[in-house]
C-alpha positions in Angstrom: 124.0 146.6 83.0 120.8 145.8 82.5 119.1 143.2 80.6 115.7 142.9 78.8 114.6 139.5 78.3 112.1 139.0 75.9 110.1 136.0 75.9 107.1 135.3 74.0 103.8 134.1 75.0 104.0 130.8 72.7 107.6 129.8 74.9 105.9 130.9 78.4 102.6 128.6 77.5 105.3 125.4 76.3 107.1 125.9 79.8 103.9 126.0 81.9 101.9 123.0 80.2 105.4 120.6 80.6 105.5 121.0 84.1 101.6 120.8 84.7 102.4 117.7 82.0 105.2 116.9 84.7 103.2 117.2 87.9 100.4 115.2 86.4 102.2 112.3 85.3 104.0 112.6 88.9 100.5 112.8 90.7 99.2 110.0 88.4 102.0 107.0 89.4 101.1 108.5 92.3 97.6 107.5 92.3 98.9 104.3 90.7 101.1 103.6 93.0 99.6 100.2 94.0 99.0 98.6 90.4 102.5 99.6 90.2 104.1 97.8 92.7 101.7 95.1 91.8 103.3 94.8 88.1 106.6 95.2 89.1 106.6 92.5 91.8 104.9 90.1 89.2 107.6 91.1 86.7 110.1 90.5 89.2 109.1 87.1 90.3 108.5 86.2 86.5 112.0 86.3 85.9 113.1 85.4 88.9 111.0 82.0 87.6 111.6 82.3 84.0 115.0 79.5 84.0 113.0 76.8 86.5 110.0 77.1 83.4 112.4 77.0 80.8 114.2 74.1 82.2 111.1 72.4 82.9 110.2 73.3 79.1 113.3 71.7 77.7 112.6 68.0 79.5 109.0 67.6 79.3 108.2 65.4 76.4 105.3 68.0 75.3 108.3 71.0 75.3 104.5 72.6 76.7 105.3 76.2 78.1 102.1 76.8 79.6 102.4 73.0 81.4 106.1 74.1 82.5 105.1 77.0 83.7 101.7 75.6 85.7 104.3 72.9 87.7 106.6 75.4 88.7 103.8 77.9 90.0 102.2 75.2 91.9 105.4 74.2 93.3 105.7 77.6 94.6 102.1 78.1 95.7 102.4 75.4 97.8 106.5 76.4 99.2 104.7 79.9 100.2 101.2 77.9 101.8 103.6 75.8 103.5 105.6 79.1 105.1 102.4 80.7 106.4 101.0 77.6 107.3 104.2 76.8 109.5 105.1 80.6 110.6 101.6 81.9 111.8 99.9 79.6 114.1 103.0 78.8 116.5 103.7 82.8 116.8 99.7 83.5 117.7 100.5 80.8 120.6 102.9 81.7 121.6 102.2 85.3 122.4 98.8 83.9 123.5 100.5 81.7 126.2 103.2 84.4 127.3 99.8 87.2 127.6 97.9 85.0 129.3 101.4 83.9 131.3 102.5 87.7 132.3 100.7 87.6 135.9 102.4 84.2 137.0 105.9 85.4 135.7 105.8 88.7 137.8 104.2 86.8 140.6 107.2 84.2 140.5 109.3 86.8 139.9 108.4 88.8 142.8 108.3 85.3 145.1 112.0 84.6 143.4 113.6 88.1 144.5 114.6 88.4 148.4 115.5 92.1 147.6 112.1 93.1 146.0 110.2 90.5 148.6 111.8 92.9 151.5 110.9 96.4 149.8 107.2 94.8 149.5 107.1 93.8 153.1 109.0 96.7 154.4 106.9 99.8 152.8 103.2 97.2 153.0 102.9 97.1 148.7 101.4 93.5 148.7 97.8 94.6 148.7 99.2 97.2 145.7 100.8 94.0 144.3 98.2 92.4 143.9 96.1 95.1 142.5 98.5 94.9 140.1 98.6 91.8 139.2 94.4 91.5 139.1 94.9 94.3 136.4 97.3 92.6 134.4 95.0 89.6 134.7 92.3 90.8 133.3 93.9 92.8 130.9 95.8 89.7 129.4 92.4 88.1 129.1 90.8 91.3 127.4 93.4 90.9 125.1 93.4 87.3 124.3 89.4 87.7 123.7 89.8 90.3 121.8 92.2 89.2 118.7 89.2 87.9 117.3 87.4 90.9 116.9 90.8 92.6 116.3 90.7 90.3 113.5 87.5 91.0 111.9 88.1 94.6 111.9 90.9 94.5 110.1 89.5 92.2 107.3 90.0 94.7 105.2 92.8 95.2 105.3 93.4 91.1 105.2 91.3 91.2 102.5 93.4 93.9 100.4 96.4 92.0 101.2 94.8 88.6 99.6 93.4 90.0 96.3 97.1 91.9 95.6 98.6 88.2 96.2 96.2 87.3 93.5 96.4 89.5 91.3 100.9 89.1 91.3 100.3 85.7 91.0 98.3 85.7 88.0 100.3 88.3 85.9 103.1 86.1 86.8 101.5 83.5 85.6 100.6 85.1 82.1 103.5 86.8 81.5 105.9 83.4 82.4 103.5 81.8 79.8 103.4 85.3 77.4 106.6 86.5 78.1 108.3 85.0 74.8 105.8 86.1 72.5 105.9 89.1 73.4 109.7 89.7 72.9 109.4 88.1 69.8 107.0 90.7 68.9 109.1 93.4 70.5 112.1 92.4 68.1 109.9 92.3 65.4 109.1 96.1 65.4 112.9 96.8 64.8 113.8 97.5 61.7 117.8 98.8 62.4 118.8 94.9 62.8 122.3 96.0 65.0 119.8 98.6 67.5 117.9 95.6 68.1 121.1 93.8 69.0 122.3 95.8 70.9 119.1 96.6 72.9 119.0 92.3 73.0 122.4 92.3 74.4 121.6 94.7 77.4 118.0 93.0 77.8 120.7 90.0 78.3 122.6 91.4 81.0 119.5 93.0 82.8 118.3 88.8 82.9 121.5 87.6 84.1 121.8 90.3 86.5 118.2 89.5 88.0 118.1 85.7 87.9 121.9 85.1 89.2 120.8 87.5 92.6 117.8 85.8 92.7 119.4 82.5 92.5 122.0 83.6 94.8 119.7 85.2 96.9 118.0 82.2 98.0 121.0 80.1 98.2 122.0 82.2 100.8 118.8 82.6 102.9 118.1 78.8 102.6 121.4 78.2 104.2 120.6 81.0 107.1 116.8 80.0 107.4 118.5 75.6 108.1 120.9 77.2 110.4 118.7 79.2 112.8 116.0 75.9 112.6 118.5 73.6 113.4 119.8 76.3 116.1 116.9 76.8 117.6 115.9 72.6 118.1 119.4 72.5 119.8 118.0 74.5 122.4 115.3 73.0 123.0 117.1 69.9 123.7 119.2 71.7 126.8 116.4 74.0 127.7 112.5 75.3 128.3 111.6 76.0 124.3 109.4 74.1 122.4 111.3 71.9 119.7 107.8 73.1 117.0 109.9 76.7 117.0 112.3 74.7 115.0 110.3 75.1 111.4 108.9 78.2 112.4 112.4 79.9 113.4 113.9 78.4 109.7 110.8 80.0 107.4 110.9 82.8 108.8 114.3 83.6 109.2 114.4 82.5 105.2 111.5 84.8 104.3 113.7 87.6 106.2 116.3 86.8 104.9 114.9 87.9 101.3 115.7 91.1 102.3 119.3 92.0 101.4 121.8 93.4 104.6 120.1 93.5 107.7 117.1 91.0 107.2 118.6 88.0 108.5 119.3 90.0 111.5 116.0 91.2 111.4 114.5 87.5 111.6 116.8 86.7 114.3 115.8 89.3 116.5 112.4 88.1 116.0 112.8 84.8 116.6 115.0 85.3 120.1 111.7 87.4 121.2 109.7 84.4 121.4 112.6 82.6 122.6 112.9 84.6 125.2 109.0 84.6 126.3 109.8 80.7 127.2 113.6 81.1 128.0 115.9 84.1 128.4 118.7 82.0 128.6 117.9 80.1 125.4 117.3 83.2 123.6 120.6 85.3 124.8 122.3 82.4 123.2 120.5 82.3 120.1 121.2 85.5 119.5 124.7 85.7 119.8 124.6 82.4 117.9 123.9 84.5 115.2 125.6 87.5 115.3 128.7 84.9 114.7 126.8 82.9 112.2 126.3 86.7 110.3 130.0 87.3 110.2 130.7 84.5 108.5 127.7 84.6 105.9 128.9 88.1 105.3 132.6 87.5 105.0 132.4 83.8 103.0 129.4 82.4 102.7 127.7 85.8 100.6 130.7 86.9 99.0 131.1 83.1 97.5 127.4 83.1 96.3 126.8 86.7 95.5 130.1 86.9 93.4 130.4 89.0 90.3 126.1 88.9 90.6 126.0 92.0 91.4 129.2 94.4 90.8 127.9 97.1 93.4 129.6 98.6 96.0 128.5 98.3 100.3 127.2 102.1 99.6 125.4 101.7 97.1 123.5 98.5 98.2 122.7 100.4 101.4 121.3 102.6 99.6 119.1 100.8 97.4 118.3 98.5 100.0 117.1 101.8 102.1 114.9 103.3 99.5 113.3 99.8 98.3 111.8 99.9 102.1 110.8 103.1 102.3 108.8 103.2 99.8 107.3 99.5 98.6 107.8 98.2 102.4 109.9 94.4 102.1 109.2 93.8 98.3 110.7 96.2 98.1 114.2 95.6 99.7 113.5 92.0 98.1 114.1 93.8 94.8 116.2 96.8 95.4 119.1 94.8 94.6 118.2 93.7 91.0 116.9 96.9 90.1 119.7 98.5 91.1 122.6 96.5 89.4 119.8 96.8 86.2 120.4 100.7 87.0 124.1 100.3 86.8 124.1 98.7 83.3 121.7 101.3 81.6 124.3 103.7 82.3 127.2 101.7 82.1 125.2 101.0 78.1 124.4 105.1 78.2 128.3 105.8 79.0 130.0 103.9 77.0 127.8 104.6 73.4 128.3 108.0 74.4 132.5 107.7 74.0 131.7 105.7 70.7 
């Protein structure tokens, strides 16, 4: 049995206009992805800082939101600046020292190992070893001397990052200052008071999810960073590890711990690599200790702090973090869980209204 379907020209045109419209919208979003990431990051940070700004606005004599925002902002910018200056110089210094000392490490390892020395002597490989050490030393020297030109060649990327950071900071400041005014204008547009209250309660729930998660995650990250920094300092008392690495360790683990689930472990691996440049035993002890600490954090500290803040399953969290990181990098990983929590609230609200 043959079925003949007649489609008039108007329906056909409308169908393709819709398809083309969605395609153009997707292309527009993709083209503006950098700007959307900047705006989204600024919105997230403004929501995260909002409780502090609100508290300062209440206790200040002038009750000025601009002044409270400025104070909170200065504290955050100073903290970020300290983290950058505490982390980057020691990392660069340790890397340069390691690269310069590679030939000495290879030479001492060769001399200390009798089996290696015997093989070299038996096969008369000493001239080849000497040539290899010369090549490595020259390569290390070229690497160290090439750091400057590399940084100069990367100036475009650095400027792009600086520009994006400045835009995020400015947008966050303006959102914090003008946020209440914009929300009041939004609520004034509603003619249906009942719907306004529904949407207002919905936004309040989402706001509590974001601020609660940020507060909890900052607490968990601060504990992880402090534990990592203290452990490195203790290791410096017993092994050939610079005590100055303790503060960069704390800052590095703190920042990377903001990425849920596996961020802290990435930070621990990163720190252990720099410890290994000075002492392998210290690096092994640190990574074992941090794995044990991660079990304590995952089973007690984090659930205790984050309980009932984000009601999501482990699988949902892992999917959200994976998507966030692969789409938007570290910022995406940080904001993925509260975004998933907000989506969950929207879905629950929709299903609840659909049942009614």
